[in-house]
N, C-alpha and C positions, 0 to 999 in steps of 0.2 A: 895887899896883894901877896899871894902865896909864892914862895920860892920853890924851886925844884925839890928841895929837901922836904917841904911840907906836903907835896903832892902824894896822895896815897898810892902805894904800889900794889897792883892786883897780883894774886897768886892763887894756886890751887893746891888742895890737899888730896893726895891720891892714897887710897887705902885698899888693902885686901882683907876681907873679913871672912872668917871661917864659920862653919855651922855652930860652933860654940859661942859665936858672936864676939870672938876675940880678934884683934887686929894682928894679922901675920906680917904685914908689910906696910910701911908708912913712908911717904915721901912728900916733901914740899917742892913744888916746881912751878914754872910759868904755866899759865893757862894754855891749853892746846897740846899738852904732852900726852894726852890720853891714848892716842893711837900707838905711840911708842911703848907706853905702859902696858897696853894689851899685848902687843907683840912680845914684849919681854916675858910676860907670864905664860903666854901660849907656847913659847919656844921650849919651856921646861916640861911641857906635858904633851907635845904634839905626837910623840912616838909611843905614848902610853896607851894601854887598853882603856876602854871606857870605864871599866870597873875601878881603875886606879886614879881617876880624876876626881878630886874633892869638889864638893858643891860650894866653892868659894865665890864670893861676890866682889867685883872690882867697882869701886866708887870714886867719883870725883866731886869734891865740894869747891866751888869757886868763891873766893872772897875778893871784894873790891879793894879791901885794905888789908895787906898782909899782917899788919900789927894786931889785928883782931883774932888771928889764928892762935888757938891755945898752944903753948910750947910743948915740944916733944921731950920725952925722957931720954937721958943718955944711956939708960940700961934697958928697961922693958916697957914697950908701948902697947902691950896686949889689951890694956884697959883704956886705950885712948878714946874710945867712944864715950866713956863716962865724962871725959873732959870736953870733947868736941860737941856732942849733941846739945848740952845746955846752951852753948854759944850760938849754934846754928838755929836752934828753936827760938831763942830770944830775938835773933836778928831776922828771922823769917827766911833763912837760907836753906834751900832744898838741893838735893844732889843734882848736878848738871847732867851727869851720866851714870848709869848703873849697867854693868855688864856681868852676866853669869859666866864663870870660867868654862863650864861645860859647853855653853852656847858658843863661846869664842873658839874653843878647840874644834868643835864641830864645823864652824864656819871656815876655819883654816883648812880642814880636810876637804871641804866641799868648794873651796875657792869662792867663798862668799865674804863680802866686806862686813865685819861684825857691827859696824856703826851705821850700816845702810838699812833701808826699810826691809830688804830681804833678810837681814840678819836679826831683826827684832824677834823677840821670843814667840809672840803669837803667830808670826809668819812661819817660823821654824817648826812650830808644832804641827803644821800641815805638810812638812817635808816627809816623804815616806821613810827615809833612812833615819831621820831624827826621831820619829815616833817610836820606832823599835828601841832606840837607845833610851828614850825618855821612860818607856815602860820598864826597861831593865833597871834604870836608876831607882824608879819608884818601888819595885818589888824586891829585888835581890840585894841591892846595896844597903838598904836599911837593915836587913838581917845580918849583914857582914860588918856592920859598924860604920860604914861609909855613908852616913845618913844625909838627909836633905836639910837645907837651911830652914830654920823654924820660921814659919810665916802665919799670918792671918789671911783669910780670904777677904777681899775687898770688892764691893760692888759699887761702881761709880755711875752716877746719873748727874743730870744738871743741878740737882740739889746738893750734892756732896757725895760722901763715901760712907756706906754702911759696912761695918766690920763684923766678921764671924770667926769664931775659934774652931779648932778641931775637936773640941769636947763634944759629948753627946748632946748637951744643950745647944751648942753652936751649930752642929750638924742639923739638928731638928729645926732650929730657927732658920737656917739657910734653905732647907726644903720648904718650910712654910712660906717664906718670902717668895720663893720661885713659884709656888702654887698660887699665892696671892696675885702675882703678876699675870700668871697664865689665866686665872679665872676672869680677870678684869681687862684683859688685853683689848677687847673690842668695846668696852664700856665707853660711851661718848662723854661721860663725866670724869673719866679717869685716863690719864696718859702720862708717860714720860717719853722723852725724845730718843734716848739711847740708854743702853746698859752695857757696861764693860766690866769684865771680871779680871781682877788682879790678884797677885800674891804679893803682900807687903811684909817687910821684916818686923818681927816682934820687938826689936830693940827700940822702936819708936814709942817709948814709955808714956809720953804725955797723952797718947791717944788710947791707952789701954782701957780707960773708962768708957770708951765708945763700943767696945767689943760686946757682941751679943745683946745689944739694947733691944733689938727687934724681938728677942725671946721674951723680954719683960712686957712688951706692948701687946703681942699677939697671942702668946701662949699662957703666960701667967694670968692675964686678964680674960682669957677664954673668949676673945672676940669672935663672933660668927664669921665663917669663911666668906659668906656672901657680902658682908658689910664692907663699905669703903671707908676706912679710917685713915685720915692723914697722919703721916709719921711726923712727930715733932721735930723741928729743925735742929734742936740740940742733940738729937740722936746721930746726926751726921758729922763725920770728921771732914776737914777741908779737902777739896779735890786735889790740892797739891800733894797730898799724902801718896798718891799713886806714883809719883815720880821717884819714890824710894824702892819700887818693886817692878814686877814684870806683868804685862798684860797676857792673859790666857786666851780670851776671846772677846769679840765685840758683837753687839746685837743692835740692829736698827729696830726701834720700837714703833715705827709708823704702822698703824693697824691695817696691814695687808695680809692676804692669805699666805703668801710666801714667807713674810717675816714671822707670822705666827708659827708656821711649820718649823722654821729654823730655830725659833726661840723654844718651842715646846719640846723639841727632840735634840736641841743643841748642847745640852748639859749631860755630864756623866751621871746625873741623878734622874735622867728622863724617865726611866722605868718606874720611878716612884711618883711621878707627876701625873695627875689625873686630868684628862681633857673632857669637859662637859660635852654632851651631845649637841647642844645648841652652838657652842663654839666650833665644834667639828664641822657641823653643817655650814655655818657661815664661812669658815676658813676654806672649806671645799668649794663653795660657790664662788668666792672671791678669787680663789686660785684658778678656777676655770675661766673666769672673765679676764684675769690678768695674764695668764700664761698659755691659755688654750690647751690645757691638759689637766688630768686629775691630779689631786694631791697624792703623794706617794708614801711619805714616811711618817705621817702623823697618826698616832694612836690606833694601831691596827685593830684593836678590840672593838672600836666603834664602827668598823666597816659593816658588820652584820646588822647593826642597828640603823645605819644610815639609809634613808629611803631612796637615795640616788644611785646606789650601787648597781642595781639591775639595769637601770637606764644607761649608765655610763658604760657598762659592759656591752650593751646592745649597740651603742655608738661605736665602740672599739671594733666590734665584729663587722658592722656595716661598712666601715671605711678601712678595713684591714688592708686591702690591696689597692687603695686609692691614694692620690697625692696627700701628703701630710697637711697641706693647707686646707683641704676640705674637712679633714678630721678636726683640725684646730677650730675652724669656723663653727662646726657642729657643737663642739664642746663649749665655745664661747656663747653661742646662742642659747644653749641649754642653761648655762650658768646665769645669764642675764634674765631669762624667763623666770627661773625659780628665785633668784635674788629679788626681783621686782615683786613677786608674790609673797615671799616669806620674810624678807628683810627690806622693806620699802625705804627706810632711811639710808641704808648703804647703797641701794640702787639709785636713789636720788643723787648721792654724791658722784657716782659714776656717770649718771646721765648728764649732770651739770659740769662734769670734768673738774670737780672741786679738788684743788691741790691740798696736800696736807697742811701747808701754810695757811690757806684760806680757812680750812676747817678749824685750825687752832685759834684763828682770830674770831670765829663766830660761835664757838662752843665753849661754855664755861668748863673749866677743868679743876679737878682736885689733884693737887700736887702730892704725890705719895712719897 
């Protein structure tokens, strides 16, 4: 029987890491001190201009047993990550919380709780005031030496995480992967359930070997764009890796017209992504059936090629001064008619009211 002395004491390591990946602040404290930790750091910058706020990251690592925490130095702990990460990696301990200092200061100014859903990075990116600050950080501060935290791009799906660098090869691989997903979005043999983009820190050295593996698979091997080639499982890092970084955006990959539109134009690289005419036609008809209105933002250069454009303009003019319900009904009927004629498999799903879950259960999939 264990005595109180033998009972492990839980504790958290709180760190502030700068863009040089050096530890600027280090504290051992009870679990649950994070809010006070954030408030302490924000108070030092709340009156600063955006340009003066460094891109520091605040992290908390929770240990069930305090004795497992690597000891602190009495002088300089700037290299503490080199002592901490081997231990956390071997024990399978991931950050319990990661907060970007710039996000926390912005939340303070906007009266947003930084640990709430509204304070998460991907939600803040849609805040009108944050967007302007974010662009300012990206463009000007880099030139002035107040640069961003070095990261890899990470794309998370149910299979794991694919990592991409900011090198030319990495950027090319990222574009190719996005094109690959865009091309096969509606393929009945091919599907993933979700795709989330993250930025994760480069100091996670054990996973450096996973970076740009897609480049080796798709580009070096010159695999045809139309082919569906499963990505080997060893190319994926564990999904827990995204807990070290920040989500940029999330995509529902259920094959609907609306989801396809959001996915194809939802990335900053969308101008480089090509949408096939068949996918544009299918997405347009599905969007009419689902939403009762034409698709708006998808690949404008396809509009002139799409055979529906004149008919949709005629419907718009015919119901211009009539109740919106009548126009929606006309759009839906048009979409259903052409979907039935041109894409009978998708029409059958709608006619049978087949849910995505039912479809997944009845259609063999290739996990990409």
